[in-house]
C-alpha positions as CSV (number, residue, x, y, z in Angstrom):
1,M,217.0,-58.4,45.0
2,R,214.5,-60.4,42.9
3,G,214.7,-63.3,45.3
4,A,214.0,-61.0,48.3
5,V,210.9,-59.5,46.6
6,E,209.6,-63.0,45.7
7,A,210.2,-64.2,49.3
8,I,208.3,-61.2,50.7
9,A,205.4,-61.5,48.3
10,E,205.1,-65.2,48.9
11,R,205.1,-64.7,52.6
12,V,202.5,-62.0,52.8
13,E,200.4,-63.1,49.9
14,H,197.2,-61.0,50.2
15,L,197.4,-60.3,53.9
16,P,197.3,-56.7,55.0
17,V,200.9,-55.4,55.4
18,Y,202.3,-52.7,57.6
19,L,205.8,-52.0,56.5
20,S,208.1,-50.4,59.0
21,L,211.5,-49.5,57.5
22,D,214.5,-48.8,59.7
23,I,216.8,-46.5,57.7
24,D,219.8,-48.4,59.1
25,V,219.0,-51.2,56.7
26,L,221.1,-49.0,54.4
27,D,224.9,-49.2,54.6
28,P,226.4,-46.1,56.4
29,A,227.8,-45.0,53.0
30,F,224.2,-44.3,52.0
31,A,222.7,-43.4,55.4
32,P,225.2,-42.2,58.0
33,G,222.5,-40.3,59.9
34,T,221.1,-43.0,62.1
35,G,221.5,-43.9,65.7
36,T,222.8,-47.4,64.9
37,P,224.7,-47.6,61.6
38,E,225.1,-51.1,60.3
39,A,228.1,-51.8,58.0
40,G,227.4,-54.1,55.1
41,G,223.8,-52.9,54.7
42,L,221.9,-52.5,51.4
43,S,222.7,-49.7,48.9
44,S,220.0,-47.2,48.2
45,R,219.5,-48.7,44.8
46,E,219.0,-52.2,46.2
47,L,216.4,-51.0,48.8
48,L,214.5,-49.1,46.1
49,R,214.5,-52.2,43.8
50,V,213.0,-54.2,46.6
51,L,210.3,-51.6,47.4
52,R,209.4,-51.1,43.8
53,G,209.2,-54.8,43.3
54,L,206.4,-55.0,46.0
55,T,203.8,-53.5,43.8
56,G,200.6,-55.5,44.3
57,I,201.0,-56.4,48.0
58,N,198.2,-55.3,50.3
59,L,200.0,-52.4,51.9
60,V,197.8,-50.8,54.5
61,G,200.4,-48.6,56.3
62,C,204.0,-47.8,56.6
63,D,206.7,-45.7,58.3
64,V,210.4,-45.0,58.1
65,V,212.3,-44.8,61.4
66,E,215.8,-44.0,62.9
67,V,216.6,-41.0,60.7
68,A,218.9,-38.8,62.8
69,P,219.8,-35.7,60.8
70,A,222.2,-34.5,63.6
71,Y,224.5,-37.3,62.6
72,D,224.6,-36.5,58.9
73,H,225.9,-33.1,57.9
74,G,225.6,-34.0,54.2
75,E,221.9,-34.7,54.5
76,I,222.1,-37.9,52.4
77,T,220.2,-39.9,55.0
78,A,217.3,-37.5,54.7
79,I,217.4,-37.6,50.9
80,A,217.4,-41.4,51.1
81,A,214.5,-41.4,53.6
82,A,212.5,-39.0,51.6
83,T,212.9,-41.1,48.4
84,V,211.9,-44.2,50.4
85,V,208.8,-42.4,51.8
86,F,207.9,-41.3,48.2
87,D,208.1,-44.9,47.0
88,L,206.0,-46.1,50.0
89,I,203.3,-43.5,49.2
90,T,203.4,-44.7,45.6
91,L,203.0,-48.3,46.8
92,L,200.0,-47.3,49.0
93,A,198.4,-45.6,46.0
94,R,198.9,-48.7,43.9
95,T,197.5,-51.1,46.6
96,P,194.6,-53.0,45.1
97,S,191.3,-51.9,46.6
98,T,189.3,-54.6,48.4
């Protein structure tokens, strides 16, 4: 995950970043409630490590998409999405002011 964080940070440098996160980046074991589940996706832990590693990027906006609670009776997708949104809000709050 460190390599992914470094590649993202190098690519965006200090440019304004809008981060749109499709919840189906997570393996269906961690987010079954999506319209297009993708086997072999990231674990929740891996995704959170990447997001938490992005502290310092110039994040100007974000969203989380493709959460479909009707497909997830255990509500784990909603829990994962809520945690991701919390981390994104934290990243926004830590964005260096210009």
